[in-house]
CHARMM internal coordinates of N, CA and C (Angstrom, degrees):
IC EDIT
DIST 1 N 1 CA 1.5904
DIST 1 CA 1 C 1.5358
ANGL 1 N 1 CA 1 C 103.49
DIST 1 C 2 N 1.3461
ANGL 1 CA 1 C 2 N 111.95
DIHE 1 N 1 CA 1 C 2 N 158.93
DIST 2 N 2 CA 1.4927
ANGL 1 C 2 N 2 CA 117.89
DIHE 1 CA 1 C 2 N 2 CA 179.39
DIST 2 CA 2 C 1.4272
ANGL 2 N 2 CA 2 C 105.44
DIHE 1 C 2 N 2 CA 2 C -162.39
DIST 2 C 3 N 1.4348
ANGL 2 CA 2 C 3 N 115.40
DIHE 2 N 2 CA 2 C 3 N 158.42
DIST 3 N 3 CA 1.3116
ANGL 2 C 3 N 3 CA 130.09
DIHE 2 CA 2 C 3 N 3 CA 179.59
DIST 3 CA 3 C 1.5589
ANGL 3 N 3 CA 3 C 114.07
DIHE 2 C 3 N 3 CA 3 C 52.40
DIST 3 C 4 N 1.3676
ANGL 3 CA 3 C 4 N 115.68
DIHE 3 N 3 CA 3 C 4 N -116.74
DIST 4 N 4 CA 1.4346
ANGL 3 C 4 N 4 CA 122.37
DIHE 3 CA 3 C 4 N 4 CA -177.43
DIST 4 CA 4 C 1.5975
ANGL 4 N 4 CA 4 C 110.69
DIHE 3 C 4 N 4 CA 4 C -52.44
DIST 4 C 5 N 1.2513
ANGL 4 CA 4 C 5 N 114.92
DIHE 4 N 4 CA 4 C 5 N -47.61
DIST 5 N 5 CA 1.4816
ANGL 4 C 5 N 5 CA 119.90
DIHE 4 CA 4 C 5 N 5 CA -173.10
DIST 5 CA 5 C 1.5343
ANGL 5 N 5 CA 5 C 109.56
DIHE 4 C 5 N 5 CA 5 C -59.39
DIST 5 C 6 N 1.3798
ANGL 5 CA 5 C 6 N 114.07
DIHE 5 N 5 CA 5 C 6 N -41.81
DIST 6 N 6 CA 1.4670
ANGL 5 C 6 N 6 CA 119.91
DIHE 5 CA 5 C 6 N 6 CA 175.68
DIST 6 CA 6 C 1.4509
ANGL 6 N 6 CA 6 C 112.14
DIHE 5 C 6 N 6 CA 6 C -60.27
DIST 6 C 7 N 1.3788
ANGL 6 CA 6 C 7 N 118.17
DIHE 6 N 6 CA 6 C 7 N -50.26
DIST 7 N 7 CA 1.4739
ANGL 6 C 7 N 7 CA 127.00
DIHE 6 CA 6 C 7 N 7 CA 179.79
DIST 7 CA 7 C 1.6046
ANGL 7 N 7 CA 7 C 109.96
DIHE 6 C 7 N 7 CA 7 C -53.60
DIST 7 C 8 N 1.3322
ANGL 7 CA 7 C 8 N 110.75
DIHE 7 N 7 CA 7 C 8 N -47.83
DIST 8 N 8 CA 1.5201
ANGL 7 C 8 N 8 CA 115.33
DIHE 7 CA 7 C 8 N 8 CA 179.56
DIST 8 CA 8 C 1.4660
ANGL 8 N 8 CA 8 C 113.69
DIHE 7 C 8 N 8 CA 8 C -65.37
DIST 8 C 9 N 1.3144
ANGL 8 CA 8 C 9 N 117.56
DIHE 8 N 8 CA 8 C 9 N -48.81
DIST 9 N 9 CA 1.5015
ANGL 8 C 9 N 9 CA 122.03
DIHE 8 CA 8 C 9 N 9 CA 175.86
DIST 9 CA 9 C 1.5511
ANGL 9 N 9 CA 9 C 108.86
DIHE 8 C 9 N 9 CA 9 C -52.21
DIST 9 C 10 N 1.3076
ANGL 9 CA 9 C 10 N 119.58
DIHE 9 N 9 CA 9 C 10 N -48.94
DIST 10 N 10 CA 1.4543
ANGL 9 C 10 N 10 CA 118.52
DIHE 9 CA 9 C 10 N 10 CA -171.56
DIST 10 CA 10 C 1.5622
ANGL 10 N 10 CA 10 C 108.75
DIHE 9 C 10 N 10 CA 10 C -72.38
DIST 10 C 11 N 1.3314
ANGL 10 CA 10 C 11 N 116.94
DIHE 10 N 10 CA 10 C 11 N -35.93
DIST 11 N 11 CA 1.5312
ANGL 10 C 11 N 11 CA 119.18
DIHE 10 CA 10 C 11 N 11 CA 174.91
DIST 11 CA 11 C 1.5864
ANGL 11 N 11 CA 11 C 108.03
DIHE 10 C 11 N 11 CA 11 C -58.07
DIST 11 C 12 N 1.2907
ANGL 11 CA 11 C 12 N 116.50
DIHE 11 N 11 CA 11 C 12 N -51.44
DIST 12 N 12 CA 1.5278
ANGL 11 C 12 N 12 CA 122.79
DIHE 11 CA 11 C 12 N 12 CA -179.24
DIST 12 CA 12 C 1.5752
ANGL 12 N 12 CA 12 C 105.73
DIHE 11 C 12 N 12 CA 12 C -53.02
DIST 12 C 13 N 1.2779
ANGL 12 CA 12 C 13 N 117.65
DIHE 12 N 12 CA 12 C 13 N -50.65
DIST 13 N 13 CA 1.4571
ANGL 12 C 13 N 13 CA 122.01
DIHE 12 CA 12 C 13 N 13 CA -173.82
DIST 13 CA 13 C 1.4857
ANGL 13 N 13 CA 13 C 106.44
DIHE 12 C 13 N 13 CA 13 C -61.95
DIST 13 C 14 N 1.3880
ANGL 13 CA 13 C 14 N 122.05
DIHE 13 N 13 CA 13 C 14 N -43.42
DIST 14 N 14 CA 1.4683
ANGL 13 C 14 N 14 CA 122.43
DIHE 13 CA 13 C 14 N 14 CA -177.53
DIST 14 CA 14 C 1.4432
ANGL 14 N 14 CA 14 C 110.35
DIHE 13 C 14 N 14 CA 14 C -68.52
DIST 14 C 15 N 1.3055
ANGL 14 CA 14 C 15 N 121.36
DIHE 14 N 14 CA 14 C 15 N -33.23
DIST 15 N 15 CA 1.4728
ANGL 14 C 15 N 15 CA 124.30
DIHE 14 CA 14 C 15 N 15 CA -177.08
DIST 15 CA 15 C 1.5172
ANGL 15 N 15 CA 15 C 107.27
DIHE 14 C 15 N 15 CA 15 C -74.57
DIST 15 C 16 N 1.3146
ANGL 15 CA 15 C 16 N 120.68
DIHE 15 N 15 CA 15 C 16 N -33.76
DIST 16 N 16 CA 1.4606
ANGL 15 C 16 N 16 CA 122.12
DIHE 15 CA 15 C 16 N 16 CA 174.62
DIST 16 CA 16 C 1.4294
ANGL 16 N 16 CA 16 C 111.16
DIHE 15 C 16 N 16 CA 16 C -64.26
DIST 16 C 17 N 1.4220
ANGL 16 CA 16 C 17 N 114.75
DIHE 16 N 16 CA 16 C 17 N -45.13
DIST 17 N 17 CA 1.3346
ANGL 16 C 17 N 17 CA 117.40
DIHE 16 CA 16 C 17 N 17 CA -176.81
DIST 17 CA 17 C 1.5160
ANGL 17 N 17 CA 17 C 117.38
DIHE 16 C 17 N 17 CA 17 C -71.21
DIST 17 C 18 N 1.3463
ANGL 17 CA 17 C 18 N 115.84
DIHE 17 N 17 CA 17 C 18 N -28.69
DIST 18 N 18 CA 1.4370
ANGL 17 C 18 N 18 CA 125.30
DIHE 17 CA 17 C 18 N 18 CA 175.41
DIST 18 CA 18 C 1.6767
ANGL 18 N 18 CA 18 C 110.21
DIHE 17 C 18 N 18 CA 18 C -67.28
DIST 18 C 19 N 1.3097
ANGL 18 CA 18 C 19 N 110.92
DIHE 18 N 18 CA 18 C 19 N -32.50
DIST 19 N 19 CA 1.4255
ANGL 18 C 19 N 19 CA 114.64
DIHE 18 CA 18 C 19 N 19 CA -178.75
DIST 19 CA 19 C 1.6684
ANGL 19 N 19 CA 19 C 108.44
DIHE 18 C 19 N 19 CA 19 C -78.76
DIST 19 C 20 N 1.2277
ANGL 19 CA 19 C 20 N 112.83
DIHE 19 N 19 CA 19 C 20 N -8.18
DIST 20 N 20 CA 1.6107
ANGL 19 C 20 N 20 CA 116.30
DIHE 19 CA 19 C 20 N 20 CA -178.88
DIST 20 CA 20 C 1.4759
ANGL 20 N 20 CA 20 C 108.92
DIHE 19 C 20 N 20 CA 20 C 74.89
DIST 20 C 21 N 1.3546
ANGL 20 CA 20 C 21 N 123.43
DIHE 20 N 20 CA 20 C 21 N 18.99
DIST 21 N 21 CA 1.4058
ANGL 20 C 21 N 21 CA 123.56
DIHE 20 CA 20 C 21 N 21 CA 172.06
DIST 21 CA 21 C 1.4029
ANGL 21 N 21 CA 21 C 119.88
DIHE 20 C 21 N 21 CA 21 C -76.21
DIST 21 C 22 N 1.2883
ANGL 21 CA 21 C 22 N 120.94
DIHE 21 N 21 CA 21 C 22 N 148.29
DIST 22 N 22 CA 1.3767
ANGL 21 C 22 N 22 CA 125.43
DIHE 21 CA 21 C 22 N 22 CA -174.55
DIST 22 CA 22 C 1.6262
ANGL 22 N 22 CA 22 C 109.51
DIHE 21 C 22 N 22 CA 22 C -99.35
DIST 22 C 23 N 1.1925
ANGL 22 CA 22 C 23 N 116.75
DIHE 22 N 22 CA 22 C 23 N -3.64
DIST 23 N 23 CA 1.4069
ANGL 22 C 23 N 23 CA 125.04
DIHE 22 CA 22 C 23 N 23 CA -177.89
DIST 23 CA 23 C 1.5769
ANGL 23 N 23 CA 23 C 113.71
DIHE 22 C 23 N 23 CA 23 C -172.16
DIST 23 C 24 N 1.2840
ANGL 23 CA 23 C 24 N 109.24
DIHE 23 N 23 CA 23 C 24 N -171.49
DIST 24 N 24 CA 1.4794
ANGL 23 C 24 N 24 CA 116.48
DIHE 23 CA 23 C 24 N 24 CA -175.12
DIST 24 CA 24 C 1.6221
ANGL 24 N 24 CA 24 C 108.49
DIHE 23 C 24 N 24 CA 24 C -143.24
DIST 24 C 25 N 1.2545
ANGL 24 CA 24 C 25 N 115.61
DIHE 24 N 24 CA 24 C 25 N 154.14
DIST 25 N 25 CA 1.5524
ANGL 24 C 25 N 25 CA 120.13
DIHE 24 CA 24 C 25 N 25 CA 168.12
DIST 25 CA 25 C 1.4401
ANGL 25 N 25 CA 25 C 106.99
DIHE 24 C 25 N 25 CA 25 C -120.96
DIST 25 C 26 N 1.3467
ANGL 25 CA 25 C 26 N 108.39
DIHE 25 N 25 CA 25 C 26 N 133.00
DIST 26 N 26 CA 1.4817
ANGL 25 C 26 N 26 CA 116.62
DIHE 25 CA 25 C 26 N 26 CA -176.19
DIST 26 CA 26 C 1.5197
ANGL 26 N 26 CA 26 C 106.23
DIHE 25 C 26 N 26 CA 26 C -121.58
DIST 26 C 27 N 1.3641
ANGL 26 CA 26 C 27 N 113.32
DIHE 26 N 26 CA 26 C 27 N 122.22
DIST 27 N 27 CA 1.4564
ANGL 26 C 27 N 27 CA 116.79
DIHE 26 CA 26 C 27 N 27 CA 178.41
DIST 27 CA 27 C 1.5182
ANGL 27 N 27 CA 27 C 112.21
DIHE 26 C 27 N 27 CA 27 C -98.67
DIST 27 C 28 N 1.2481
ANGL 27 CA 27 C 28 N 113.04
DIHE 27 N 27 CA 27 C 28 N 127.72
DIST 28 N 28 CA 1.5309
ANGL 27 C 28 N 28 CA 116.97
DIHE 27 CA 27 C 28 N 28 CA 178.37
DIST 28 CA 28 C 1.4222
ANGL 28 N 28 CA 28 C 114.18
DIHE 27 C 28 N 28 CA 28 C -115.30
DIST 28 C 29 N 1.3529
ANGL 28 CA 28 C 29 N 121.81
DIHE 28 N 28 CA 28 C 29 N 124.38
DIST 29 N 29 CA 1.4802
ANGL 28 C 29 N 29 CA 126.99
DIHE 28 CA 28 C 29 N 29 CA -174.33
DIST 29 CA 29 C 1.4887
ANGL 29 N 29 CA 29 C 112.85
DIHE 28 C 29 N 29 CA 29 C -85.68
DIST 29 C 30 N 1.3836
ANGL 29 CA 29 C 30 N 115.68
DIHE 29 N 29 CA 29 C 30 N -20.99
DIST 30 N 30 CA 1.4815
ANGL 29 C 30 N 30 CA 116.20
DIHE 29 CA 29 C 30 N 30 CA -174.36
DIST 30 CA 30 C 1.4911
ANGL 30 N 30 CA 30 C 112.17
DIHE 29 C 30 N 30 CA 30 C 94.45
DIST 30 C 31 N 1.3780
ANGL 30 CA 30 C 31 N 120.06
DIHE 30 N 30 CA 30 C 31 N -1.65
DIST 31 N 31 CA 1.3184
ANGL 30 C 31 N 31 CA 125.13
DIHE 30 CA 30 C 31 N 31 CA 171.42
DIST 31 CA 31 C 1.5230
ANGL 31 N 31 CA 31 C 121.38
DIHE 30 C 31 N 31 CA 31 C -76.37
DIST 31 C 32 N 1.2091
ANGL 31 CA 31 C 32 N 123.46
DIHE 31 N 31 CA 31 C 32 N -173.35
DIST 32 N 32 CA 1.5030
ANGL 31 C 32 N 32 CA 123.39
DIHE 31 CA 31 C 32 N 32 CA -179.66
DIST 32 CA 32 C 1.5978
ANGL 32 N 32 CA 32 C 107.26
DIHE 31 C 32 N 32 CA 32 C -74.77
DIST 32 C 33 N 1.3231
ANGL 32 CA 32 C 33 N 116.19
DIHE 32 N 32 CA 32 C 33 N -31.46
DIST 33 N 33 CA 1.4578
ANGL 32 C 33 N 33 CA 114.06
DIHE 32 CA 32 C 33 N 33 CA 179.18
DIST 33 CA 33 C 1.4956
ANGL 33 N 33 CA 33 C 112.44
DIHE 32 C 33 N 33 CA 33 C -67.61
DIST 33 C 34 N 1.3282
ANGL 33 CA 33 C 34 N 118.68
DIHE 33 N 33 CA 33 C 34 N -38.93
DIST 34 N 34 CA 1.4035
ANGL 33 C 34 N 34 CA 125.48
DIHE 33 CA 33 C 34 N 34 CA 168.02
DIST 34 CA 34 C 1.5154
ANGL 34 N 34 CA 34 C 118.76
DIHE 33 C 34 N 34 CA 34 C -58.72
DIST 34 C 35 N 1.2657
ANGL 34 CA 34 C 35 N 111.66
DIHE 34 N 34 CA 34 C 35 N -41.56
DIST 35 N 35 CA 1.4488
ANGL 34 C 35 N 35 CA 115.55
DIHE 34 CA 34 C 35 N 35 CA 178.80
DIST 35 CA 35 C 1.5701
ANGL 35 N 35 CA 35 C 110.35
DIHE 34 C 35 N 35 CA 35 C -73.68
DIST 35 C 36 N 1.2482
ANGL 35 CA 35 C 36 N 122.82
DIHE 35 N 35 CA 35 C 36 N -26.73
DIST 36 N 36 CA 1.4496
ANGL 35 C 36 N 36 CA 124.30
DIHE 35 CA 35 C 36 N 36 CA 168.24
DIST 36 CA 36 C 1.5226
ANGL 36 N 36 CA 36 C 113.75
DIHE 35 C 36 N 36 CA 36 C -69.86
DIST 36 C 37 N 1.3977
ANGL 36 CA 36 C 37 N 112.10
DIHE 36 N 36 CA 36 C 37 N -42.95
DIST 37 N 37 CA 1.5064
ANGL 36 C 37 N 37 CA 114.66
DIHE 36 CA 36 C 37 N 37 CA -174.43
DIST 37 CA 37 C 1.5467
ANGL 37 N 37 CA 37 C 110.20
DIHE 36 C 37 N 37 CA 37 C -71.65
DIST 37 C 38 N 1.3250
ANGL 37 CA 37 C 38 N 121.91
DIHE 37 N 37 CA 37 C 38 N -32.10
DIST 38 N 38 CA 1.4390
ANGL 37 C 38 N 38 CA 121.94
DIHE 37 CA 37 C 38 N 38 CA -169.90
DIST 38 CA 38 C 1.4917
ANGL 38 N 38 CA 38 C 112.77
DIHE 37 C 38 N 38 CA 38 C -51.81
DIST 38 C 39 N 1.3787
ANGL 38 CA 38 C 39 N 118.99
DIHE 38 N 38 CA 38 C 39 N -52.81
DIST 39 N 39 CA 1.5515
ANGL 38 C 39 N 39 CA 112.26
DIHE 38 CA 38 C 39 N 39 CA -174.70
DIST 39 CA 39 C 1.6140
ANGL 39 N 39 CA 39 C 112.18
DIHE 38 C 39 N 39 CA 39 C -62.09
DIST 39 C 40 N 1.2992
ANGL 39 CA 39 C 40 N 111.36
DIHE 39 N 39 CA 39 C 40 N -22.09
DIST 40 N 40 CA 1.5684
ANGL 39 C 40 N 40 CA 114.21
DIHE 39 CA 39 C 40 N 40 CA -176.43
DIST 40 CA 40 C 1.5106
ANGL 40 N 40 CA 40 C 104.09
DIHE 39 C 40 N 40 CA 40 C -77.80
DIST 40 C 41 N 1.4401
ANGL 40 CA 40 C 41 N 118.90
DIHE 40 N 40 CA 40 C 41 N -35.86
DIST 41 N 41 CA 1.3900
ANGL 40 C 41 N 41 CA 119.32
DIHE 40 CA 40 C 41 N 41 CA -172.70
DIST 41 CA 41 C 1.5780
ANGL 41 N 41 CA 41 C 102.64
DIHE 40 C 41 N 41 CA 41 C -72.99
DIST 41 C 42 N 1.3659
ANGL 41 CA 41 C 42 N 121.70
DIHE 41 N 41 CA 41 C 42 N -38.50
DIST 42 N 42 CA 1.4302
ANGL 41 C 42 N 42 CA 123.08
DIHE 41 CA 41 C 42 N 42 CA 176.77
DIST 42 CA 42 C 1.4999
ANGL 42 N 42 CA 42 C 112.74
DIHE 41 C 42 N 42 CA 42 C -54.17
DIST 42 C 43 N 1.3169
ANGL 42 CA 42 C 43 N 115.13
DIHE 42 N 42 CA 42 C 43 N -43.02
DIST 43 N 43 CA 1.5309
ANGL 42 C 43 N 43 CA 118.81
DIHE 42 CA 42 C 43 N 43 CA 178.84
DIST 43 CA 43 C 1.4358
ANGL 43 N 43 CA 43 C 113.04
DIHE 42 C 43 N 43 CA 43 C -72.35
DIST 43 C 44 N 1.2926
ANGL 43 CA 43 C 44 N 116.21
DIHE 43 N 43 CA 43 C 44 N -26.82
DIST 44 N 44 CA 1.4659
ANGL 43 C 44 N 44 CA 123.07
DIHE 43 CA 43 C 44 N 44 CA 176.57
DIST 44 CA 44 C 1.6016
ANGL 44 N 44 CA 44 C 106.85
DIHE 43 C 44 N 44 CA 44 C -64.33
DIST 44 C 45 N 1.3425
ANGL 44 CA 44 C 45 N 110.28
DIHE 44 N 44 CA 44 C 45 N -51.05
DIST 45 N 45 CA 1.4985
ANGL 44 C 45 N 45 CA 116.92
DIHE 44 CA 44 C 45 N 45 CA -172.77
DIST 45 CA 45 C 1.6373
ANGL 45 N 45 CA 45 C 107.73
DIHE 44 C 45 N 45 CA 45 C -61.38
DIST 45 C 46 N 1.3248
ANGL 45 CA 45 C 46 N 115.06
DIHE 45 N 45 CA 45 C 46 N -35.76
DIST 46 N 46 CA 1.5046
ANGL 45 C 46 N 46 CA 119.19
DIHE 45 CA 45 C 46 N 46 CA -179.75
DIST 46 CA 46 C 1.4913
ANGL 46 N 46 CA 46 C 106.48
DIHE 45 C 46 N 46 CA 46 C -66.71
DIST 46 C 47 N 1.2608
ANGL 46 CA 46 C 47 N 120.83
DIHE 46 N 46 CA 46 C 47 N -44.15
DIST 47 N 47 CA 1.5111
ANGL 46 C 47 N 47 CA 126.10
DIHE 46 CA 46 C 47 N 47 CA 178.04
DIST 47 CA 47 C 1.5587
ANGL 47 N 47 CA 47 C 110.49
DIHE 46 C 47 N 47 CA 47 C -55.32
DIST 47 C 48 N 1.3764
ANGL 47 CA 47 C 48 N 112.08
DIHE 47 N 47 CA 47 C 48 N -46.81
DIST 48 N 48 CA 1.4509
ANGL 47 C 48 N 48 CA 120.98
DIHE 47 CA 47 C 48 N 48 CA -177.57
DIST 48 CA 48 C 1.5086
ANGL 48 N 48 CA 48 C 112.07
DIHE 47 C 48 N 48 CA 48 C -78.73
DIST 48 C 49 N 1.2947
ANGL 48 CA 48 C 49 N 119.02
DIHE 48 N 48 CA 48 C 49 N -11.14
DIST 49 N 49 CA 1.4427
ANGL 48 C 49 N 49 CA 123.42
DIHE 48 CA 48 C 49 N 49 CA -174.49
DIST 49 CA 49 C 1.5593
ANGL 49 N 49 CA 49 C 112.70
DIHE 48 C 49 N 49 CA 49 C 58.63
DIST 49 C 50 N 1.4179
ANGL 49 CA 49 C 50 N 116.31
DIHE 49 N 49 CA 49 C 50 N 43.14
DIST 50 N 50 CA 1.4523
ANGL 49 C 50 N 50 CA 120.32
DIHE 49 CA 49 C 50 N 50 CA -179.05
DIST 50 CA 50 C 1.4504
ANGL 50 N 50 CA 50 C 109.88
DIHE 49 C 50 N 50 CA 50 C -94.82
DIST 50 C 51 N 1.4547
ANGL 50 CA 50 C 51 N 121.60
DIHE 50 N 50 CA 50 C 51 N -12.86
DIST 51 N 51 CA 1.3898
ANGL 50 C 51 N 51 CA 120.55
DIHE 50 CA 50 C 51 N 51 CA -168.86
DIST 51 CA 51 C 1.5022
ANGL 51 N 51 CA 51 C 110.55
DIHE 50 C 51 N 51 CA 51 C -67.70
END
COOR INIT
IC SEED 1 N 1 CA 1 C
IC BUILD
């Protein structure tokens, strides 16, 4: 990931941490928006060490 994707991933990570959550739930519908989101979610989980 680079640029905007990195910024979004780190922002989501920070928001989850600020909320005091220990994880996240990602709902995927199977549509194009889910297909686009999935690689970023995978990167986020690596950053958060949730895999």
